[in-house]
TORKOL-4160 file (C-alpha; in steps of 0.2 Angstrom, whole numbers, padded with zeros to 4 digits, m for minus):
270
<pt num="1" X="0256" Y="0893" Z="0593"/>
<pt num="2" X="0250" Y="0871" Z="0594"/>
<pt num="3" X="0244" Y="0863" Z="0578"/>
<pt num="4" X="0236" Y="0845" Z="0577"/>
<pt num="5" X="0242" Y="0837" Z="0560"/>
<pt num="6" X="0227" Y="0825" Z="0555"/>
<pt num="7" X="0238" Y="0811" Z="0544"/>
<pt num="8" X="0255" Y="0807" Z="0547"/>
<pt num="9" X="0262" Y="0802" Z="0531"/>
<pt num="10" X="0276" Y="0810" Z="0523"/>
<pt num="11" X="0266" Y="0825" Z="0518"/>
<pt num="12" X="0260" Y="0826" Z="0535"/>
<pt num="13" X="0277" Y="0823" Z="0544"/>
<pt num="14" X="0284" Y="0837" Z="0529"/>
<pt num="15" X="0274" Y="0850" Z="0536"/>
<pt num="16" X="0277" Y="0845" Z="0556"/>
<pt num="17" X="0294" Y="0851" Z="0550"/>
<pt num="18" X="0293" Y="0864" Z="0541"/>
<pt num="19" X="0281" Y="0875" Z="0552"/>
<pt num="20" X="0287" Y="0882" Z="0568"/>
<pt num="21" X="0276" Y="0879" Z="0580"/>
<pt num="22" X="0269" Y="0863" Z="0594"/>
<pt num="23" X="0264" Y="0849" Z="0583"/>
<pt num="24" X="0253" Y="0837" Z="0588"/>
<pt num="25" X="0250" Y="0823" Z="0576"/>
<pt num="26" X="0235" Y="0811" Z="0574"/>
<pt num="27" X="0233" Y="0797" Z="0564"/>
<pt num="28" X="0222" Y="0780" Z="0561"/>
<pt num="29" X="0239" Y="0770" Z="0562"/>
<pt num="30" X="0246" Y="0776" Z="0578"/>
<pt num="31" X="0261" Y="0769" Z="0574"/>
<pt num="32" X="0263" Y="0779" Z="0559"/>
<pt num="33" X="0259" Y="0796" Z="0572"/>
<pt num="34" X="0274" Y="0790" Z="0585"/>
<pt num="35" X="0285" Y="0788" Z="0570"/>
<pt num="36" X="0281" Y="0805" Z="0561"/>
<pt num="37" X="0284" Y="0814" Z="0579"/>
<pt num="38" X="0300" Y="0805" Z="0580"/>
<pt num="39" X="0304" Y="0812" Z="0564"/>
<pt num="40" X="0300" Y="0829" Z="0567"/>
<pt num="41" X="0307" Y="0828" Z="0587"/>
<pt num="42" X="0298" Y="0837" Z="0601"/>
<pt num="43" X="0283" Y="0833" Z="0594"/>
<pt num="44" X="0266" Y="0824" Z="0603"/>
<pt num="45" X="0253" Y="0811" Z="0596"/>
<pt num="46" X="0236" Y="0811" Z="0602"/>
<pt num="47" X="0221" Y="0797" Z="0602"/>
<pt num="48" X="0209" Y="0813" Z="0598"/>
<pt num="49" X="0198" Y="0809" Z="0611"/>
<pt num="50" X="0187" Y="0822" Z="0619"/>
<pt num="51" X="0188" Y="0839" Z="0617"/>
<pt num="52" X="0205" Y="0844" Z="0613"/>
<pt num="53" X="0207" Y="0860" Z="0604"/>
<pt num="54" X="0222" Y="0868" Z="0594"/>
<pt num="55" X="0225" Y="0885" Z="0587"/>
<pt num="56" X="0226" Y="0877" Z="0568"/>
<pt num="57" X="0222" Y="0860" Z="0562"/>
<pt num="58" X="0229" Y="0855" Z="0547"/>
<pt num="59" X="0223" Y="0840" Z="0536"/>
<pt num="60" X="0235" Y="0829" Z="0527"/>
<pt num="61" X="0225" Y="0815" Z="0524"/>
<pt num="62" X="0223" Y="0808" Z="0506"/>
<pt num="63" X="0211" Y="0818" Z="0495"/>
<pt num="64" X="0198" Y="0806" Z="0494"/>
<pt num="65" X="0195" Y="0808" Z="0512"/>
<pt num="66" X="0200" Y="0828" Z="0515"/>
<pt num="67" X="0181" Y="0833" Z="0516"/>
<pt num="68" X="0176" Y="0818" Z="0528"/>
<pt num="69" X="0191" Y="0823" Z="0538"/>
<pt num="70" X="0187" Y="0842" Z="0538"/>
<pt num="71" X="0169" Y="0837" Z="0545"/>
<pt num="72" X="0177" Y="0827" Z="0556"/>
<pt num="73" X="0189" Y="0838" Z="0564"/>
<pt num="74" X="0185" Y="0857" Z="0563"/>
<pt num="75" X="0178" Y="0859" Z="0580"/>
<pt num="76" X="0195" Y="0856" Z="0585"/>
<pt num="77" X="0202" Y="0871" Z="0579"/>
<pt num="78" X="0201" Y="0886" Z="0588"/>
<pt num="79" X="0208" Y="0900" Z="0575"/>
<pt num="80" X="0212" Y="0890" Z="0558"/>
<pt num="81" X="0208" Y="0876" Z="0549"/>
<pt num="82" X="0219" Y="0873" Z="0532"/>
<pt num="83" X="0224" Y="0857" Z="0521"/>
<pt num="84" X="0239" Y="0849" Z="0512"/>
<pt num="85" X="0228" Y="0836" Z="0504"/>
<pt num="86" X="0231" Y="0840" Z="0485"/>
<pt num="87" X="0213" Y="0845" Z="0480"/>
<pt num="88" X="0205" Y="0862" Z="0486"/>
<pt num="89" X="0188" Y="0865" Z="0478"/>
<pt num="90" X="0180" Y="0850" Z="0490"/>
<pt num="91" X="0190" Y="0856" Z="0507"/>
<pt num="92" X="0188" Y="0873" Z="0506"/>
<pt num="93" X="0168" Y="0870" Z="0503"/>
<pt num="94" X="0169" Y="0858" Z="0517"/>
<pt num="95" X="0179" Y="0872" Z="0527"/>
<pt num="96" X="0167" Y="0888" Z="0525"/>
<pt num="97" X="0153" Y="0873" Z="0531"/>
<pt num="98" X="0160" Y="0869" Z="0548"/>
<pt num="99" X="0172" Y="0882" Z="0551"/>
<pt num="100" X="0165" Y="0896" Z="0544"/>
<pt num="101" X="0171" Y="0908" Z="0557"/>
<pt num="102" X="0189" Y="0904" Z="0555"/>
<pt num="103" X="0207" Y="0905" Z="0545"/>
<pt num="104" X="0203" Y="0893" Z="0532"/>
<pt num="105" X="0216" Y="0889" Z="0516"/>
<pt num="106" X="0221" Y="0876" Z="0506"/>
<pt num="107" X="0242" Y="0870" Z="0502"/>
<pt num="108" X="0247" Y="0859" Z="0489"/>
<pt num="109" X="0267" Y="0857" Z="0489"/>
<pt num="110" X="0268" Y="0852" Z="0471"/>
<pt num="111" X="0284" Y="0841" Z="0475"/>
<pt num="112" X="0287" Y="0827" Z="0485"/>
<pt num="113" X="0291" Y="0829" Z="0504"/>
<pt num="114" X="0309" Y="0822" Z="0500"/>
<pt num="115" X="0311" Y="0834" Z="0488"/>
<pt num="116" X="0308" Y="0849" Z="0496"/>
<pt num="117" X="0308" Y="0864" Z="0496"/>
<pt num="118" X="0298" Y="0868" Z="0481"/>
<pt num="119" X="0283" Y="0877" Z="0474"/>
<pt num="120" X="0266" Y="0876" Z="0484"/>
<pt num="121" X="0250" Y="0882" Z="0478"/>
<pt num="122" X="0241" Y="0891" Z="0491"/>
<pt num="123" X="0223" Y="0897" Z="0492"/>
<pt num="124" X="0220" Y="0910" Z="0505"/>
<pt num="125" X="0201" Y="0906" Z="0507"/>
<pt num="126" X="0199" Y="0916" Z="0522"/>
<pt num="127" X="0216" Y="0927" Z="0530"/>
<pt num="128" X="0223" Y="0930" Z="0549"/>
<pt num="129" X="0238" Y="0930" Z="0559"/>
<pt num="130" X="0238" Y="0909" Z="0560"/>
<pt num="131" X="0238" Y="0906" Z="0542"/>
<pt num="132" X="0252" Y="0918" Z="0538"/>
<pt num="133" X="0261" Y="0914" Z="0551"/>
<pt num="134" X="0263" Y="0895" Z="0546"/>
<pt num="135" X="0266" Y="0903" Z="0526"/>
<pt num="136" X="0278" Y="0914" Z="0534"/>
<pt num="137" X="0287" Y="0898" Z="0540"/>
<pt num="138" X="0284" Y="0888" Z="0523"/>
<pt num="139" X="0295" Y="0904" Z="0514"/>
<pt num="140" X="0308" Y="0903" Z="0525"/>
<pt num="141" X="0310" Y="0885" Z="0523"/>
<pt num="142" X="0315" Y="0889" Z="0503"/>
<pt num="143" X="0296" Y="0885" Z="0496"/>
<pt num="144" X="0291" Y="0897" Z="0483"/>
<pt num="145" X="0272" Y="0900" Z="0486"/>
<pt num="146" X="0259" Y="0903" Z="0470"/>
<pt num="147" X="0244" Y="0911" Z="0475"/>
<pt num="148" X="0231" Y="0906" Z="0466"/>
<pt num="149" X="0212" Y="0900" Z="0467"/>
<pt num="150" X="0203" Y="0886" Z="0468"/>
<pt num="151" X="0196" Y="0883" Z="0453"/>
<pt num="152" X="0211" Y="0887" Z="0443"/>
<pt num="153" X="0222" Y="0874" Z="0453"/>
<pt num="154" X="0211" Y="0860" Z="0452"/>
<pt num="155" X="0210" Y="0861" Z="0433"/>
<pt num="156" X="0225" Y="0865" Z="0432"/>
<pt num="157" X="0229" Y="0848" Z="0438"/>
<pt num="158" X="0218" Y="0838" Z="0426"/>
<pt num="159" X="0234" Y="0842" Z="0415"/>
<pt num="160" X="0248" Y="0843" Z="0427"/>
<pt num="161" X="0243" Y="0828" Z="0436"/>
<pt num="162" X="0230" Y="0818" Z="0430"/>
<pt num="163" X="0233" Y="0817" Z="0412"/>
<pt num="164" X="0252" Y="0818" Z="0413"/>
<pt num="165" X="0253" Y="0802" Z="0425"/>
<pt num="166" X="0241" Y="0793" Z="0413"/>
<pt num="167" X="0250" Y="0795" Z="0398"/>
<pt num="168" X="0268" Y="0793" Z="0408"/>
<pt num="169" X="0259" Y="0776" Z="0412"/>
<pt num="170" X="0254" Y="0771" Z="0397"/>
<pt num="171" X="0270" Y="0775" Z="0390"/>
<pt num="172" X="0275" Y="0759" Z="0404"/>
<pt num="173" X="0263" Y="0747" Z="0400"/>
<pt num="174" X="0262" Y="0749" Z="0380"/>
<pt num="175" X="0281" Y="0750" Z="0378"/>
<pt num="176" X="0294" Y="0737" Z="0379"/>
<pt num="177" X="0312" Y="0740" Z="0388"/>
<pt num="178" X="0322" Y="0743" Z="0374"/>
<pt num="179" X="0340" Y="0734" Z="0373"/>
<pt num="180" X="0357" Y="0743" Z="0377"/>
<pt num="181" X="0360" Y="0755" Z="0364"/>
<pt num="182" X="0347" Y="0756" Z="0356"/>
<pt num="183" X="0337" Y="0772" Z="0367"/>
<pt num="184" X="0336" Y="0788" Z="0361"/>
<pt num="185" X="0333" Y="0806" Z="0369"/>
<pt num="186" X="0316" Y="0806" Z="0367"/>
<pt num="187" X="0314" Y="0786" Z="0374"/>
<pt num="188" X="0325" Y="0790" Z="0388"/>
<pt num="189" X="0315" Y="0804" Z="0393"/>
<pt num="190" X="0302" Y="0797" Z="0395"/>
<pt num="191" X="0311" Y="0779" Z="0404"/>
<pt num="192" X="0318" Y="0791" Z="0417"/>
<pt num="193" X="0299" Y="0797" Z="0419"/>
<pt num="194" X="0291" Y="0782" Z="0422"/>
<pt num="195" X="0305" Y="0776" Z="0434"/>
<pt num="196" X="0305" Y="0791" Z="0444"/>
<pt num="197" X="0284" Y="0790" Z="0445"/>
<pt num="198" X="0282" Y="0771" Z="0449"/>
<pt num="199" X="0295" Y="0776" Z="0465"/>
<pt num="200" X="0279" Y="0784" Z="0471"/>
<pt num="201" X="0263" Y="0775" Z="0481"/>
<pt num="202" X="0253" Y="0769" Z="0470"/>
<pt num="203" X="0235" Y="0773" Z="0479"/>
<pt num="204" X="0242" Y="0791" Z="0478"/>
<pt num="205" X="0245" Y="0789" Z="0459"/>
<pt num="206" X="0223" Y="0782" Z="0459"/>
<pt num="207" X="0218" Y="0795" Z="0470"/>
<pt num="208" X="0223" Y="0806" Z="0458"/>
<pt num="209" X="0215" Y="0798" Z="0443"/>
<pt num="210" X="0199" Y="0797" Z="0453"/>
<pt num="211" X="0197" Y="0815" Z="0460"/>
<pt num="212" X="0203" Y="0825" Z="0444"/>
<pt num="213" X="0199" Y="0823" Z="0426"/>
<pt num="214" X="0213" Y="0820" Z="0413"/>
<pt num="215" X="0215" Y="0802" Z="0409"/>
<pt num="216" X="0202" Y="0802" Z="0396"/>
<pt num="217" X="0208" Y="0814" Z="0384"/>
<pt num="218" X="0227" Y="0805" Z="0385"/>
<pt num="219" X="0216" Y="0790" Z="0377"/>
<pt num="220" X="0207" Y="0801" Z="0367"/>
<pt num="221" X="0223" Y="0807" Z="0360"/>
<pt num="222" X="0231" Y="0790" Z="0358"/>
<pt num="223" X="0215" Y="0783" Z="0350"/>
<pt num="224" X="0216" Y="0797" Z="0336"/>
<pt num="225" X="0235" Y="0794" Z="0333"/>
<pt num="226" X="0234" Y="0777" Z="0331"/>
<pt num="227" X="0219" Y="0779" Z="0319"/>
<pt num="228" X="0228" Y="0793" Z="0309"/>
<pt num="229" X="0234" Y="0791" Z="0289"/>
<pt num="230" X="0252" Y="0802" Z="0287"/>
<pt num="231" X="0247" Y="0816" Z="0282"/>
<pt num="232" X="0235" Y="0817" Z="0299"/>
<pt num="233" X="0250" Y="0814" Z="0310"/>
<pt num="234" X="0259" Y="0827" Z="0303"/>
<pt num="235" X="0246" Y="0840" Z="0307"/>
<pt num="236" X="0245" Y="0832" Z="0322"/>
<pt num="237" X="0263" Y="0836" Z="0326"/>
<pt num="238" X="0260" Y="0853" Z="0322"/>
<pt num="239" X="0245" Y="0856" Z="0333"/>
<pt num="240" X="0256" Y="0851" Z="0345"/>
<pt num="241" X="0271" Y="0861" Z="0342"/>
<pt num="242" X="0260" Y="0878" Z="0338"/>
<pt num="243" X="0252" Y="0873" Z="0357"/>
<pt num="244" X="0267" Y="0870" Z="0366"/>
<pt num="245" X="0280" Y="0881" Z="0356"/>
<pt num="246" X="0270" Y="0895" Z="0349"/>
<pt num="247" X="0285" Y="0908" Z="0346"/>
<pt num="248" X="0295" Y="0892" Z="0339"/>
<pt num="249" X="0295" Y="0892" Z="0318"/>
<pt num="250" X="0289" Y="0876" Z="0312"/>
<pt num="251" X="0300" Y="0865" Z="0300"/>
<pt num="252" X="0304" Y="0865" Z="0284"/>
<pt num="253" X="0288" Y="0857" Z="0274"/>
<pt num="254" X="0292" Y="0843" Z="0262"/>
<pt num="255" X="0286" Y="0848" Z="0247"/>
<pt num="256" X="0300" Y="0863" Z="0245"/>
<pt num="257" X="0313" Y="0853" Z="0253"/>
<pt num="258" X="0317" Y="0865" Z="0263"/>
<pt num="259" X="0324" Y="0863" Z="0283"/>
<pt num="260" X="0337" Y="0853" Z="0289"/>
<pt num="261" X="0338" Y="0834" Z="0289"/>
<pt num="262" X="0331" Y="0825" Z="0307"/>
<pt num="263" X="0335" Y="0811" Z="0315"/>
<pt num="264" X="0321" Y="0799" Z="0320"/>
<pt num="265" X="0321" Y="0810" Z="0338"/>
<pt num="266" X="0319" Y="0827" Z="0328"/>
<pt num="267" X="0340" Y="0831" Z="0330"/>
<pt num="268" X="0347" Y="0840" Z="0317"/>
<pt num="269" X="0358" Y="0827" Z="0306"/>
<pt num="270" X="0367" Y="0844" Z="0295"/>
């Protein structure tokens, strides 16, 4: 099987390493394509001139450009077309328009390429032997496929990515680094998330915010917290606890004095 990977960044390089196929890279940056080919080994590069075709074409381009990439390169796919852009509804709709007779799959690795293997969201819009073989290779590499729908995935990413990233970035911009020794467990956890997130590529995070809703809800929640009085804040904390830990019994009410004493981060002192 031969596979054309359009996009020679980290995700395209990961896909080229992970599948059992003859891989060719294409990228607007020829040096990036050459670097990806070297990283994979035994891979080729192409300038996408003429009418070259491949068993499968994988779009590993930014999510803001994936629809355009499907339209531009679908005709190079003989049997299957897929993407690893991170959004699912738009590319699958484009595949159905430009490659209605081919196998069509959208994949979203839920990890940074350097932390592979991991969970991969999978939508098999039109299955067949080529995409089955590619997915089997990913499974053999230790990845865990999560079968989903495009709608379920994209709605989940509003919370999993857009809202989460916005909340962490807001903390990073609003808080000041604490002096040594003043850290609490919650502060330390958020600081670790900030350090992890800011190691990434800013454009990727900007693309996520531009594609998925979620940041607005974070801003609205922060405004609600800032304007709340003490009773309202207690109610907000209880609402959050019920949402995220529905099986957990709430702490004692202060009117009865029940429940253990806690430190500022909620840890028991008794």
